[in-house]
N, C-alpha and C positions, 0 to 999 in steps of 0.2 A: 679657648685653649685646649679644650677635649680632653682634660683631665678627670678620670671617671670619678676619682674622689680627692677633694682637696687636703694637702697635707696639713699638719700641724704646722702653726707658725715656726717652730723650733726647726722642722723639718727643711723649710724653704729658705730661713733667714740665718745669716753665719752668726747671731748674736745668741747668746746663752744666758741664762740664770736672770738677776738682777738687771741685765741691759736689755732684755727682751720685752717691750710693752705690748706688743699684739699679743692678743688671747685667742682670736680664731680668725681665719679666712672663711669670708661669706661667698665670694664670687670671684671667679677669674676667666677672663676670655683674651683675644688676642690683642686687645687694645688697653683693657682696664683691670684693676682688681679693686675688692672692697675688703675690708678687714674690720673686726671689733677690737675693741681694748676698753677695759675697765679700769679709770683710774685707781691706783691702789698704793698703799705706803710704801711697799717693799722692792721699789725701783731704785736703780742707779740714779735717777732723776728726781725722785719724789723729795718734795718739803717735809718738814717735820709733822705738818698736820696732815700727810697723806695726798695732798693734791701735787699736780704737774704745773711747773711754771709755764707760762705762755710761750717762753723761748724753747721749750721742748717741741712744741708743734712741728717744725722741721724734721726732728727726730722719728717722730711719729709718721710722718709721709715718708722718710727715707727708708724705714723698715718696710712700710707698704709696697714702695717702688723695688726692695731687694726680696720682697715675697713674690712678686710678679715675676722678676728674674729668675727666681728659686723655682717656681711653678713651671716657667718655660724650659729650663735647663733639665727639671725631672722628666718633662714630656718628651724633649727633645734627646737627652743624653743619658737619662737613667740616673742622674746624680744632681746635686744642687750646684747652683752657678759658684764660680770664684767670685771672691770678694769683689766688691764694685765701689767706687770712689765718688763723692759729690764733689762737682765741680763748682757749682753756684747754685745760690738761691735768689730767686728773684720775686720780688712783689709779694713778699710775705706779711700777710695782713692777719692781725689776730683780734677779736672782738673782745677777748677776756683776758684779765692778768693771769689767772690761772685756769686750769681745768680742775675742777673739784673732786676731791677723794670720793669714790664711790661712783661718780658719774660715767656711762654708758656712752662711749665714742665709737661712731663710724668713721673710718679713715679710707678715703678713695683716692687712687692715683691711675690717672688716664694718660697714656702714652699718645703724645701730639706729633712727636718725630724720633726718627731712630736712623742711624746710618751705619755703614758696613764695618767701620771702626770700631764700635761699642758705645758712641755715644748716643745719648736721649736726653728726650725733654718730656716731662711728666708735668701735668696739670694737676695738683692734689688740693683735697678739700678735707676738713674735720668738722664733722657735726654731731650734734647731740639733740635728740628728741625732735629731729628736721630743722633745728636752728644752727645754721653756719656759724662756726665758731672761728674757723681759720681758713685760708686759703694760700696757696703759693705756687711758684713753678720752680721745680729742681731740674737742674742739668746734672747729668749722670754720666759715669765711664766704667764700663764693664771692660777692662782688657780681653782681647780675643785668645790672646798669648798668656797662659798661665804662668810662665816663667817671668814676664813682666813685674810680678810683684816680688821676685827676688832679686830685682835687678838685673835679669839678665834677659835677652830678646833672643828669641830661636830664630835661626836663618830659614829662609823657605828655601826647600830642596827641589 
Protein backbone atom coordinates (compact mmCIF):
# COMPACT_ATOMS: atom_id res chain seq x y z
CA UNK A 1 0.00 0.00 0.00
CA UNK A 2 3.10 2.11 0.29
CA UNK A 3 2.10 4.25 3.22
CA UNK A 4 5.31 5.52 4.80
CA UNK A 5 3.92 5.18 8.30
CA UNK A 6 0.73 3.41 9.29
CA UNK A 7 -1.82 5.72 10.92
CA UNK A 8 -3.36 5.21 14.32
CA UNK A 9 -6.61 3.21 14.09
CA UNK A 10 -8.69 6.30 14.99
CA UNK A 11 -7.27 8.04 11.90
CA UNK A 12 -8.22 5.18 9.57
CA UNK A 13 -11.48 3.89 11.09
CA UNK A 14 -14.61 6.02 11.50
CA UNK A 15 -15.22 4.55 14.99
CA UNK A 16 -14.24 6.64 17.98
CA UNK A 17 -14.09 6.29 21.76
CA UNK A 18 -15.40 3.09 23.29
CA UNK A 19 -16.62 1.83 19.88
CA UNK A 20 -13.04 1.46 18.59
CA UNK A 21 -11.59 -1.96 19.43
CA UNK A 22 -8.31 -1.86 17.46
CA UNK A 23 -5.21 -0.60 19.27
CA UNK A 24 -2.69 -0.43 16.43
CA UNK A 25 -2.18 -1.24 12.79
CA UNK A 26 0.69 -3.67 12.24
CA UNK A 27 0.84 -4.11 8.47
CA UNK A 28 -1.01 -2.91 5.39
CA UNK A 29 -0.38 -3.70 1.76
CA UNK A 30 -2.48 -3.76 -1.40
CA UNK A 31 -4.31 -6.94 -0.35
CA UNK A 32 -4.32 -7.23 3.43
CA UNK A 33 -4.18 -5.52 6.78
CA UNK A 34 -3.13 -6.80 10.19
CA UNK A 35 -4.08 -5.04 13.41
CA UNK A 36 -3.64 -5.58 17.13
CA UNK A 37 -6.31 -5.34 19.78
CA UNK A 38 -6.09 -6.00 23.50
CA UNK A 39 -9.36 -7.12 25.02
CA UNK A 40 -10.28 -4.48 27.58
CA UNK A 41 -13.23 -3.64 29.81
CA UNK A 42 -13.92 -0.13 28.53
CA UNK A 43 -15.49 -0.81 25.12
CA UNK A 44 -19.08 -0.66 23.95
CA UNK A 45 -18.96 -4.45 23.48
CA UNK A 46 -17.26 -5.50 26.74
CA UNK A 47 -18.82 -7.83 29.27
CA UNK A 48 -18.71 -6.92 32.99
CA UNK A 49 -15.60 -9.05 33.49
CA UNK A 50 -13.79 -7.15 30.70
CA UNK A 51 -14.05 -9.95 28.14
CA UNK A 52 -15.56 -9.64 24.66
CA UNK A 53 -18.28 -12.11 23.69
CA UNK A 54 -17.48 -14.34 20.73
CA UNK A 55 -20.19 -12.60 18.71
CA UNK A 56 -18.04 -9.43 18.78
CA UNK A 57 -15.53 -11.12 16.45
CA UNK A 58 -17.19 -9.80 13.29
CA UNK A 59 -16.92 -6.27 14.73
CA UNK A 60 -13.16 -6.71 15.13
CA UNK A 61 -13.00 -8.02 11.57
CA UNK A 62 -15.11 -5.15 10.24
CA UNK A 63 -12.82 -2.63 11.93
CA UNK A 64 -9.81 -4.25 10.24
CA UNK A 65 -11.59 -3.99 6.87
CA UNK A 66 -12.44 -0.34 7.62
CA UNK A 67 -8.79 0.31 8.54
CA UNK A 68 -7.73 -1.26 5.22
CA UNK A 69 -10.11 1.08 3.34
CA UNK A 70 -8.98 4.01 5.47
CA UNK A 71 -5.29 3.38 4.71
CA UNK A 72 -6.04 3.14 0.97
CA UNK A 73 -8.05 6.34 1.07
CA UNK A 74 -5.35 8.18 3.02
CA UNK A 75 -2.82 7.09 0.42
CA UNK A 76 -4.98 7.84 -2.63
CA UNK A 77 -7.05 10.84 -1.52
CA UNK A 78 -5.24 12.24 1.51
CA UNK A 79 -8.26 11.69 3.75
CA UNK A 80 -10.07 8.80 5.37
CA UNK A 81 -12.65 6.74 3.54
CA UNK A 82 -16.33 7.49 3.83
CA UNK A 83 -18.26 5.07 5.96
CA UNK A 84 -18.65 1.54 4.62
CA UNK A 85 -21.42 -0.98 5.07
CA UNK A 86 -21.34 -4.68 5.93
CA UNK A 87 -23.51 -6.54 3.43
CA UNK A 88 -22.99 -9.96 4.94
CA UNK A 89 -20.94 -12.30 7.10
CA UNK A 90 -20.40 -15.86 5.91
CA UNK A 91 -18.90 -18.87 7.57
CA UNK A 92 -18.18 -17.11 10.87
CA UNK A 93 -16.64 -19.66 13.19
CA UNK A 94 -15.45 -18.87 16.68
CA UNK A 95 -13.56 -21.42 18.77
CA UNK A 96 -14.16 -19.51 22.02
CA UNK A 97 -17.27 -18.29 23.82
CA UNK A 98 -15.44 -15.08 24.62
CA UNK A 99 -12.15 -13.30 24.09
CA UNK A 100 -10.61 -13.02 27.56
CA UNK A 101 -9.86 -9.70 29.26
CA UNK A 102 -6.23 -8.72 28.68
CA UNK A 103 -5.84 -11.12 25.74
CA UNK A 104 -3.71 -9.78 22.87
CA UNK A 105 -5.46 -10.39 19.56
CA UNK A 106 -4.22 -10.16 15.99
CA UNK A 107 -6.92 -9.37 13.46
CA UNK A 108 -6.16 -10.08 9.79
CA UNK A 109 -8.30 -9.02 6.84
CA UNK A 110 -7.29 -10.18 3.34
CA UNK A 111 -9.14 -8.86 0.29
CA UNK A 112 -10.17 -11.73 -1.95
CA UNK A 113 -12.24 -9.73 -4.44
CA UNK A 114 -13.34 -6.20 -5.23
CA UNK A 115 -15.43 -4.60 -7.95
CA UNK A 116 -15.58 -1.11 -9.44
CA UNK A 117 -18.84 -0.30 -7.67
CA UNK A 118 -17.32 -0.55 -4.20
CA UNK A 119 -18.20 -4.10 -3.17
CA UNK A 120 -15.49 -6.27 -1.68
CA UNK A 121 -14.99 -9.62 0.01
CA UNK A 122 -12.48 -10.11 2.81
CA UNK A 123 -11.26 -13.30 4.43
CA UNK A 124 -10.73 -12.48 8.11
CA UNK A 125 -9.07 -14.19 11.04
CA UNK A 126 -8.59 -13.45 14.71
CA UNK A 127 -5.73 -15.16 16.50
CA UNK A 128 -3.95 -15.00 19.83
CA UNK A 129 -0.52 -16.44 20.63
CA UNK A 130 -0.53 -18.22 17.25
CA UNK A 131 -3.88 -19.92 17.91
CA UNK A 132 -6.76 -19.29 15.50
CA UNK A 133 -9.75 -18.13 17.53
CA UNK A 134 -12.19 -16.99 14.85
CA UNK A 135 -12.55 -16.76 11.09
CA UNK A 136 -15.12 -15.55 8.63
CA UNK A 137 -15.77 -13.84 5.33
CA UNK A 138 -17.14 -10.30 5.23
CA UNK A 139 -18.85 -8.83 2.19
CA UNK A 140 -18.72 -5.05 2.34
CA UNK A 141 -19.78 -2.03 0.34
CA UNK A 142 -18.08 1.34 0.21
CA UNK A 143 -20.16 3.82 -1.77
CA UNK A 144 -18.12 5.56 -4.43
CA UNK A 145 -20.51 8.49 -4.30
CA UNK A 146 -20.41 9.97 -0.79
CA UNK A 147 -23.86 11.51 -1.30
CA UNK A 148 -25.24 7.95 -1.30
CA UNK A 149 -25.16 8.00 2.49
CA UNK A 150 -27.36 11.11 2.51
CA UNK A 151 -29.94 9.36 0.34
CA UNK A 152 -28.98 11.39 -2.70
CA UNK A 153 -27.25 10.08 -5.82
CA UNK A 154 -25.14 12.49 -7.81
CA UNK A 155 -25.60 12.41 -11.55
CA UNK A 156 -22.64 11.72 -13.76
CA UNK A 157 -21.91 14.74 -15.88
